[in-house]
C-alpha positions in Angstrom: 103.8 108.5 76.9 100.9 111.3 77.7 102.3 114.5 78.0 100.4 114.9 81.3 100.6 111.6 83.4 98.9 110.9 87.0 101.3 112.4 88.6 101.2 115.5 87.3 97.7 115.6 87.3 98.1 114.5 91.4 100.6 117.7 91.1 98.0 120.1 89.4 95.4 119.3 92.3 98.4 119.9 95.0 99.3 123.6 93.3 95.5 124.5 92.5 93.8 124.7 96.0 96.9 126.7 97.8 97.3 128.9 94.4 93.3 129.8 94.8 93.1 130.2 98.2 96.1 132.4 98.0 94.3 134.5 95.6 91.1 134.8 97.0 92.7 135.6 100.4 94.8 138.3 99.4 92.2 140.1 97.3 89.7 140.3 100.3 92.8 141.6 102.9 93.7 144.2 100.6 89.9 145.1 100.1 89.1 145.3 103.4 91.7 147.9 104.5 91.1 149.5 101.4 87.1 149.3 101.8 87.5 151.1 105.2 89.5 153.9 103.5 87.0 154.6 101.2 84.1 154.3 103.7 86.0 156.9 105.3 86.4 159.1 102.3 83.0 158.9 101.0 81.2 159.6 104.1 83.8 162.5 104.4 82.8 164.2 100.7 78.9 163.4 101.7 78.4 160.7 98.4 76.2 157.7 98.8 77.3 154.4 100.4 77.1 152.6 97.1 79.8 154.2 95.3 82.3 152.5 97.3 81.5 149.1 96.0 82.0 150.6 92.6 85.5 151.7 93.6 86.2 148.7 95.0 86.0 146.8 92.2 88.3 149.2 90.4 91.0 148.4 92.5 91.1 144.6 92.1 93.0 144.9 88.6 95.3 146.6 90.7 95.9 144.2 93.5 95.4 140.9 91.4 98.9 142.1 89.5 100.9 141.3 92.4 98.5 138.8 93.8 98.6 136.9 91.0 102.6 135.9 91.2 102.1 135.8 94.9 99.6 132.9 94.2 102.1 131.0 91.4 104.5 131.3 94.3 102.9 130.1 97.3 100.7 127.8 95.2 103.8 125.7 93.9 105.9 126.0 97.4 103.1 124.6 99.4 102.8 122.0 96.8 106.4 121.0 96.8 106.6 121.5 100.7 103.8 119.0 101.1 105.7 116.2 98.6 109.4 117.1 100.5 107.6 116.5 104.2 105.9 113.4 103.3 108.8 111.7 101.5 107.2 111.6 98.2 109.7 113.8 96.5 112.3 111.4 97.6 110.3 108.7 96.1 109.8 110.7 92.9 113.3 111.5 92.8 114.2 107.6 93.2 112.0 106.9 90.4 113.6 109.1 88.1 111.7 112.3 88.2 114.5 115.2 87.9 113.1 118.7 89.6 113.2 119.7 85.6 110.5 117.3 85.0 108.4 117.9 88.3 108.8 121.6 87.3 106.3 121.1 83.7 103.2 121.4 85.8 104.1 124.8 87.5 105.3 126.0 84.3 102.3 125.2 82.6 100.5 127.2 85.2 103.2 129.9 85.0 102.3 130.5 81.4 98.6 130.7 81.7 98.5 133.2 84.7 101.4 135.3 83.1 99.2 136.0 80.0 96.4 136.6 82.8 98.5 138.9 84.6 99.5 140.6 80.8 95.9 141.3 79.7 95.6 142.9 83.4 98.7 145.2 83.4 98.3 146.3 79.9 94.5 146.8 79.9 92.3 145.9 82.5 94.3 147.8 85.1 94.4 151.0 82.9 90.7 151.2 82.4 90.0 150.5 86.2 92.4 152.8 87.3 90.8 155.6 85.2 87.2 154.5 86.4 88.6 154.6 90.3 90.0 158.6 89.4 86.8 159.4 87.8 84.4 158.2 90.7 87.1 160.0 93.3 86.4 163.4 90.8 82.8 163.0 90.8 82.5 162.7 94.7 84.9 165.7 94.6 83.0 167.7 92.8 79.1 166.9 93.9 78.3 165.0 91.0 77.0 162.3 92.8 75.2 164.2 95.1 76.0 165.4 98.4 74.6 164.7 101.9 73.2 167.5 104.3 74.2 166.9 107.6 71.8 167.5 110.6 73.1 170.0 112.8 76.0 171.6 110.4 76.3 174.5 107.5 76.1 173.1 104.2 77.1 174.6 101.4 75.5 174.1 98.0 77.3 175.4 95.5 79.4 178.7 96.3 76.6 181.3 97.5 74.6 179.0 99.0 74.7 177.7 102.6 71.9 175.4 104.3 71.7 174.1 107.9 68.5 172.0 109.1 67.9 171.0 112.6 65.8 167.7 112.2 65.6 164.9 109.5 63.0 162.3 109.7 61.6 159.9 106.9 64.5 159.2 105.2 65.6 162.7 104.8 62.4 163.7 103.3 60.8 165.8 105.8 63.6 168.8 107.2 62.5 171.2 110.0 64.3 174.1 111.6 65.4 175.2 108.6 68.0 178.2 108.1 68.6 179.1 104.4 71.2 181.9 102.8 72.4 183.1 99.5 74.0 185.7 97.7 72.5 187.0 94.3 73.7 189.0 91.1 74.7 192.7 91.8 75.2 192.1 96.0 71.6 190.8 96.5 71.4 188.6 99.4 68.3 186.5 101.1 68.1 184.7 104.3 65.3 182.2 105.2 64.0 180.6 107.9 61.3 178.5 108.1 59.7 175.1 109.9 59.6 172.3 107.5 60.5 172.0 104.1 61.0 169.5 101.2 63.3 169.0 98.3 61.5 169.0 94.9 62.8 167.9 91.5 62.9 170.1 88.7 62.8 169.9 85.0 66.3 171.6 84.9 68.8 169.0 86.3 70.8 171.6 87.9 68.2 173.7 89.7 66.1 172.0 92.6 63.4 173.6 94.5 63.4 173.7 97.9 59.7 174.2 99.2 59.3 175.9 102.3 56.3 175.8 105.3 55.7 178.6 107.8 58.9 181.0 107.6 60.5 184.1 107.3 62.5 186.1 104.6 64.8 188.7 104.7 65.9 190.1 101.3 68.6 193.2 101.1 70.5 194.5 98.6 72.6 197.9 98.3 69.4 199.6 96.8 67.8 199.0 99.7 67.7 201.2 102.9 66.2 198.9 104.8 66.2 194.8 103.9 62.4 193.7 103.2 60.8 190.7 105.4 58.4 188.9 104.3 56.3 186.4 106.4 54.9 183.3 104.5 52.8 179.9 104.7 54.4 178.4 101.8 57.3 179.6 99.4 59.3 177.7 96.8 62.9 178.7 96.7 64.9 177.6 93.8 68.6 176.3 94.5 71.3 176.1 91.7 73.2 173.5 91.9 77.2 173.5 91.3 78.5 173.0 87.5 80.2 169.6 87.3 82.4 169.9 84.4 83.7 167.2 82.4 86.3 164.7 83.8 89.8 164.8 82.4 90.3 162.0 79.2 91.8 159.1 79.9 95.7 159.2 80.3 95.6 163.0 81.1 98.8 163.2 82.8 98.6 159.5 84.0 100.5 157.0 82.5 99.1 154.2 84.4 96.2 155.0 82.8 97.0 154.1 79.3 97.2 150.7 77.8 100.9 148.8 76.8 100.0 149.6 73.1 99.4 153.4 74.1 102.9 153.3 75.9 104.4 152.1 73.2 103.2 154.5 70.7 104.0 157.2 73.1 107.4 156.0 73.9 108.6 155.8 70.2 107.0 159.1 68.9 109.2 161.7 67.7 106.8 164.4 68.8 106.4 163.3 72.2 108.2 165.8 75.1 111.6 164.1 76.1 109.9 164.1 79.8 106.8 162.5 79.0 108.4 160.0 76.9 110.7 158.9 79.4 107.1 158.8 81.8 105.9 156.3 79.1 109.0 154.0 78.8 109.5 153.7 82.4 106.0 152.6 82.9 106.0 150.2 79.9 109.4 148.5 81.1 108.0 148.3 84.8 104.7 146.5 83.4 106.8 144.1 81.3 109.1 143.0 84.1 106.3 142.5 86.4 105.2 139.8 83.9 108.2 138.2 82.6 109.6 137.5 86.2 106.5 135.1 86.3 108.5 132.7 84.3 111.0 132.0 87.1 108.5 131.8 89.9 108.2 128.4 89.5 112.3 127.7 90.3 112.5 130.0 93.3 109.2 128.2 94.7 110.8 124.7 94.7 114.2 126.3 95.6 112.6 127.8 98.8 109.7 124.5 99.6 112.4 121.8 100.2 113.6 121.9 103.7 116.9 120.4 105.2 116.0 116.4 106.2 114.8 116.1 109.6 113.7 119.5 109.6 110.2 121.0 109.2 110.8 124.9 109.5 108.4 127.0 107.4 111.3 130.1 106.6 111.1 129.2 102.9 107.2 130.4 102.9 107.9 133.3 104.5 111.2 133.9 102.4 109.5 133.9 99.4 106.7 136.5 100.1 109.8 138.8 101.2 111.4 138.4 98.4 108.8 138.7 95.7 107.6 141.7 97.4 110.5 143.1 97.8 111.5 143.1 94.0 108.0 144.7 93.5 109.1 147.6 95.1 112.6 147.8 93.9 110.7 148.2 90.3 108.3 150.9 91.8 111.6 152.8 93.1 113.2 152.1 89.5 110.3 153.4 87.5 109.9 156.2 89.4 113.7 157.1 89.1 113.6 156.2 85.3 110.1 158.6 85.1 112.1 161.3 85.9 114.6 161.2 83.0 117.9 160.4 85.7 118.5 157.0 84.3 117.8 155.0 81.3 114.3 152.7 82.0 116.5 149.7 80.1 119.1 150.1 83.0 116.8 151.0 86.2 114.2 148.1 85.6 115.7 145.1 83.5 119.2 145.5 85.3 117.5 143.9 88.8 115.8 141.9 86.8 118.8 140.2 85.9 120.4 140.2 89.0 116.9 138.4 90.8 117.4 136.0 87.4 120.5 135.5 88.8 119.9 134.5 92.0 117.0 132.3 91.6 118.8 129.9 89.0 121.9 129.7 91.7 119.2 128.6 94.4 117.5 126.1 92.3 121.1 125.1 90.9 122.1 124.5 94.4 118.7 122.3 95.2 118.7 120.3 92.1 121.8 119.6 90.9 124.7 119.9 94.0 124.6 116.4 95.7 122.3 117.7 99.6 122.4 121.1 98.3 120.4 123.3 99.9 120.2 127.1 99.2 119.0 128.7 102.3 120.8 126.1 104.4 122.7 128.8 106.3 119.6 130.9 107.3 117.7 127.3 108.1 121.0 127.1 110.6 121.0 130.5 112.0 116.8 130.7 112.6 117.0 127.3 114.4 119.6 128.8 116.3 117.4 131.9 117.2 114.7 129.7 117.8 116.5 127.6 120.2 117.4 130.9 122.0 114.4 132.1 122.5 113.0 128.7 124.0 115.9 128.3 126.2 115.1 132.1 127.4 111.4 131.4 128.1 112.3 127.9 129.9 114.9 129.5 132.5 111.7 132.3 132.6 109.4 129.9 133.8 111.6 128.1 136.2 112.3 131.4 138.0 108.3 132.2 138.2 107.9 128.9 139.6 111.0 129.2 142.0 109.6 132.9 143.4 
């Protein structure tokens, strides 16, 4: 007998479509929400719009670490729900296919996706998080360039101020120019000019602002009166702000360390106690997020099969709520463990054990108890609430018609 029968391949196709669709949809929704915030941040910092796409690309691993478990859960759940509603599941059960046998294909998906998720949280996510923070730093420091807004005063470094009245030809032709700068020993100069343009130099830290038809006022503590110079053309050197190198990866951020680095840091005798607690908390957080994926096929099947003569989709909603809630509980537990208030093993693996026992009870109720329905009580309560709303709406419509 082959390892994968025709029914297994059919089930694999049923799971693949919603799994891939869920991953793409979740990624698109999360990226769209992030993209709006990044556009606002980049425009506010005056950086080039192209950096938004780089920053979005570096957020994908972080979103995929949560999107992969949700995709696996919904893919398996929707596939078994379709089998249940079409009575194909009853036929397979009558032919001797137990739930344990039907879970062979979902667990093949779970093993492969768990490995993918392990690679994401171990290596891809730390490096992408570091690259994302590096782009944020470069935007704030001006290393990616800054935009000069027309009609507003713009600071170039600590001592230079620039204002442009009009801009044309893609920013290459500027007019209505005012420049104020402070030099050494209290020297200052102010310049007004009709037109001007920026020009590059061999020195990457200095640019030339070539001005035409203007007036330069130079002042210093040793001058009795300011010196005034009219010019038809004048080259004004402007020093760009110095940009220091970005910090090394993992400098104060455990999110940027790979799993081997976390293990080394958390087990080293020379590591400070606070840093050791943070490293261990981050390591156990990543591990429970990966290990829980081996329980998701059982959770999906337990929530996929509705009661007889029911088409309720409560299980779909409940599955998302349970996964997201468990993820948030892990985040809170990791934050508490990072403070050294509780052992990371207890903080993160006790909720895992509780969640695992809940999943096992739900699966055991469905698979091994005749007529068992793990969320039957919730289904009945939901049906009653829905019935009450329907009756309320019908009464309201009747009153409207009577009026």
